[in-house]
N, C-alpha and C positions, 0 to 999 in steps of 0.2 A: 304230378308226382312231386311229393315233398323235398326239400333240398337235403342233400347228404349230410350228415354230420361234421364231415370235414370242411364242407363249404360254410357251415356255420362257425366252426372253428377259426377259418380265415377271416370271416367277417368280424368274429369278436376280437381277434387279434389286431385288426386294423382299427377298431373302434377304441380299444383300450390304449391304442397309440395316439388318439385324438386326430385322426386323419380323415379327409375325405378320399373316396376312391381316386379321385385324380392326384392328390398329394401321395397316396398310397404308391400309386404308378411312379411317380417322381422319386419316390425314396428308394424304390427297387431298382430304378434307372441309375440312381446315384451310386448304389453298391455295384451294380452290373458293370457300370462303366458305358453303358449303352443307352440308346433312346428308343427301345423297342417295346416297351411295356406301356399300355394305355389304360385310360379309365375303363373302356369297354372290355378289355380283358379281366381287369379286376372284378367287375361286375359279372362276368361269366364265371369266375372262379367262385363267388359268392354265392351264385345261385345253382352251383353244382352242374352247370352245362359244360365245364371243362375243369381237368384236373391239371395243375402245374406239373411240369417235368421236374426231375430232382434236381436238375441244374439252376431252375428258376427257383425251387423250393429253398435251397441254398441262400439265394438272395433275399427271399422273403423273409426267413430266419434272421439274418444279419440286420434287416431293415426294421425288424419288429423286436430284436433283442431276445430271440428264444432259442433253444438248442437245435441246430438243423436236423441232427440225427432222429430225435423225436419226431419232429415234424414230417420227415420223410417216412418213418413207420406209419404215421397216420394216413399219408397220401397213399402209401401202399394198400393199407386196409380198405380204403375208398375205392381203389381201382378193382381190388378183389370184390367188394360189394357190388359194384358196377357190372363186373362180369356174371355174377349170380343174381343179377336183378333186384339189388338191394334187401335181399332177404335170405337168410339161412333156415334150414328146417327147424321148426320151432322157435323161431326167433323173429321178432317183428322189428321195424325200423326204430320205433321208440326206444326199444332196448338198446340198440346200437347206439343212437343219440346219447342216452344216458351214460353209458359207458364210455364213448368218446369225449363228452364234455366234462365228465368227472376226470378223465385222463388228461383234460386241458389243465388241469390244475398240476398234474405230473410234468406236463410239457413246459409249463411255465413253474417248475419248481421254485424258480426265482421269485414268483409272485408272492409267495408267502411271506417274503422279507422286503424290505425296503431297497431302494436302488443303491443306496450306499453300503448296505449289508452285501448285496449280491457283488458290488466291486471289490469290497474287502476280502470276501471269500474267494475271486477269481484271481487276485493277485499273487504272483509268484509261481503261477502253473502255466506250463507252455509246451504246444507242439507247433504244427505248421498251420498257416494261413495264406491264402493269395496275397502277393503283394500289393495287386491293384485294389483289392477290397482295404487292405490296410490305409494305403494312401487316400481313398475315398472317405473313410472314417475320421482320418486327421483332418483332412480339408474340411469336413462338415463341423468338427469342433472349432476349427478356427472361425467359419463363416457365423456360428452361433454367437461368438462373441462380438462381431458387428451387428448382428441383427438385433442384439439387445438395445441399440440406439433408437429403434423406431417400432418396437413391439412392446405391448404391456406385459407384465409380469404374467398374469394370467394366460395370455396367448403363448408366453414363451416357455412356461413351465413345463407343459407336456412334450413340447419340442425337445427340450434339454434333456428331460428325463427319459425319453425314449432313446435318445441318441445314447445317452449313457448306459442304458440296457443293451444297446446294440454292440457298443465296445464290448461290455462286461461278457457278452455271449461269446466272443470270439477271443477274449483274451487268455483262457486256458490254452488256445491252440495257437499263440502268437509266436512260437518258436524265436528266431532271431528278430522279429519285430516287436518283441515283448516291451522293450524299453520305450519304444517310440509310442506304443499304444498306451502304455501306463501314463506316459505324459498326458497325452491326449485325453485320457479318461480323467486325470487329475484337473485338467483345464475345463472339462465339462461339468465335473463333480463341483467346482468352485464356483462357475456360473449358475449351477442348480441351486447351491447354498445363497448366492446372492439374490436370485429371484425369490427363494424361501423367504429370506429376511425380509425381502420388499413387500410379500404378503403377509407379514405378521407372524410367520411360523419360525419362531427364534430357535427351538430345539431342532427342528429339521435342519436349519441353516447351520447349526454348530456341527450336527453329524456330518454334513456334507463337507464341511472345512476340514473336520477330522480325516475323513478318509482322502481328502485331497493331500494333506501332510503325509499319510500312508503312501500314496502315489509318489510323492516326492522323495521319500525315503527308499522305496522300492526300486526308483528309477534312478536314484542317485542324482537328483536334478533340483538343487536348493531354490532356483527361482519360482518353482511350482510352490514351495511352501510359503515364499513371499507373496504369492498371489492371494493363497488363503488367509494369510495374516492381515494382509492389506484390505481384503473385503471384511474380515472380521472386525477390522478397526472401526468400521462404520456402526456397528452395534454394540460398541464397548460401552460399559456402564458410565465411564468417565473420562474425560478428555487425557487425564494423565495415563490411564489405562490403554487408551488408544495409541499414546505417544509410545508407551512401551512396546506394545504389538509391533509398531512401525518401526522402532529402533531394530528389533530382531529381524523385520523384513529386509531392512536396509543392508544387514549383514549378508543375507542371501543374494543379493543382486550386484554385489561387487565383482568386479572383472569385466574382461572384454565379452561383448555380446549381449550385455545387459543393459545398454544405457536407456534404452526408452523405458523398460521396467523399473529402472532406477530413478528416472525422471518423475514417474508417477508415484513411487513410494516416498520419494523426499517432498513432492509436492503436497500430498496427503499428511506427511509428518509436519509439514509448515502450516497446514490448515489447523490440526488438532494442537500443535503448540501454540498458536495464536488463540485459539479457544481456551486454552490452560492459562493464559496470560504470559507466556514467555515470548515476548517479542523478539528478543535477539535469536533465539532458538529458531523462531518462525521465519525471520528473514534470512538467517543463514540457510536454513533448508531449502527456502525456496530460490535462492540463488543458486544452490547446488543443482536444483532441479533443472533450472534453465540452462545452467551451463552443460551438465551431461546430455540434456535434449539436443543442443545444437550439435553434438558430436555424435549422435545416435545415428545407427543405420537401419532405419525402421523396417527395411524390407528383409531383414536378416535375422530377426529376433523371434522371439515367443510368439506364439499366434494371438494370444489374449493382449499384447501391446498394441493391436490395431486401432483400439478406442481412444489411444493416447495421441491425439492430435494436436496441431497449433491451438486449435480451438479449446481443447481440453486444458491445455496449459495456461490459456487465457483465462479459463474459468477458475482454475486453482488460485491464479495470482488475484483476480478479483475478490475471490472469498478471503485471502489472507489480508490483502491491503483494506477491505472493507472492514473486518474484524478489528484491525490495529488502528483504523483511522489515519492511514499513512497518506502523505501529499502524493504518492506514486499513483493513487487510486484513479485521479482524472485521465492521466495520461494512458495508463494501462486501458481504461475504459474507451478512450478514444480510438486506441489501437484495435482493440476488440472489435469494436463497430466497424471499422474500416476493413479488418480482416474479413469479417462476415460478407461485406458488399451486398449485392442485390439478392443474391441466392442465398437460402438458408440450408446449410448441410444438416445432417442428422444430430450431430453434437451442438449445433447451433442454439437448439432449444436450452439445452445446460447453460451456455454461455449466457443467453439472454437472461435466464433467471437468476444466475450469479450476479449479473451486471445490474439487475433491476433491484436485488436485495442490497448489493454494495452501495448503491447510489443513495437508496432510501436510508440505510445505515449511516452513510456520510453526511446526511444532511440536504442532499442535492434532491428535494422533494418533487418539483416539477419535471425535472428529467426522469426521476426515478419512477413516476407514476406513468409518464410516456412509454419508457421501456417496459413497464409492467404490463401494459396494454398489448405491446408487441409479443412480449412473452406469452400472455394469455391466448392470444390467436395462434401462435407458433405451436404451443403444447398441445391445444386442442386438436390441431391439424395433424400433428405428429406425436401422439401420446407415448411416453417411454417411462420407464421406472424412475429414472432420475429427474425426469421434469416434475413428476408427481412430488417428490420430496422438495424440489424448488418452489413449487406452488404453495406449499404449506409456509416456508420460510418468507416468500414475498408476501403473502396475505397478512402474516403476522406483523409486518413492518408498514403496511399502507396507513396513510392517516385517516381519522375519523370520516373526512369528506369522500372517501372512496370505499366506503362501506360495501357498496353493491359489487365493486370489482373484488373486493376481498371475499365475499361471500361465493362469488363464481369460482374464484381460486380454489378455495375450501372444498368446494362440491367437486371440483375436478379431481383435487387431490384424493378424495375421498372413494 
C-alpha cells in the first residue's frame, strides 16, 4: 500500500528542515521537554504506519516552523482516509496526494517568503503559547550562538533558519512571552545574517540584520540592535564605515547587564580603528573592552555573548596590536598561548589564526610559521566560519618559502 499523503508531507517537512530522522526526533523532544520521541517513530510516521496525536503534532509544527492548526487538519484528513480505506467514491489516492501536497504550500504559506519576511510579518501579534515551549525555543537560540564555533556555515545555515521559522510560527501566539521570543528571534536572525555573510550572500545578510533591528525595536531591547550592527561591521565597505556602525552599537550596550556585549563591541571598534589608521582610538577602545570585560557577569547577560570568552578577547587584542605594530604584541601572544594550554577550546582556532597573523605581520617569521602550522591543523580538525576567514589572512602573510602551506590554507578557506 502506498504511503498516505500526510506521511509524505511529514517527510517533506523534515527534509526541508535539513534533518535526519534522528535529528527530527531530537528537535521534537526539545520542544516537548521530554525524551520520548525516537527515530523509529519518525520512520513510522513517514511511512504512514502511524499518525501522530494532536499533542505530538503541535510539537512537530513548532520544530518545523509551521502553523499547528493546519498540520492538525491534514492529520485529521489522514485519519479519515485510513477509516475509509484510503479511498473515497470516485477518487483515488493520487488525487488525494495532489490535493494534500498542493495544500502543503498553504500549510507553509510562510514558505513563499524568506525567513526574515515571515519574522517581520509575525512581529507584534500575540496570543498564548506554553511557557515550556517558549523556554525551549529561547534556550535553542542560545545554543546556536555557541554552535557557531565548531560548525561550518553550510551546516549551520539550515539549523539557524529552521529555528527562526520555529520561533516565527509561535510568535503570533506568544502573549505575555512576546518580548522574550522577539529577542530570541532577533538573536537567531542576526546569526542567520552572519552565516549568510560568511557564505557570500550579502543581500540576504543585510535582510536578516534589518529584521534583527525590527525585533530590537519591537522588544525595546537596544543590545539586540548592537548585535546586528556589530555583525554588519564585518561586511562594511570601509574601515571608516565599520567604525561608524560600531560607534552606534556602543551606544546600545551602555548600562548594567551589558558588559560582555560592550567588551565585544569595543574590541571590534578597536580592530576597525586600527585598520583605519586611528592608533589612539584603537588603543583607547581596546583598553575599554578589557576593562568592561573584567567587570562582566557573563552568566547573566544576553545569550549571544557566550562566544565572548577570554580567548576571544585575546584574539581581538592580537589583531589590534598586530595591525599597529605595538610592543605589547609579544606579551599578549605569550599570554594567549599560555591561556590555551594543552587543550584547544572551540575559540582557540580563532586565537591561533590571529596569533599567527599578528606574528607574521610583526616580523617574527619563524614563530609565525610555527603557529601557522598549528592553526592549519586546528582549523582543519575543527572547521568554523571564523577560522576560514583567518586562514585567508594567514595565507596572505606567509613568506615565499611557505607557499605549500599558503596554498593549503587558501584551499581550506575556499
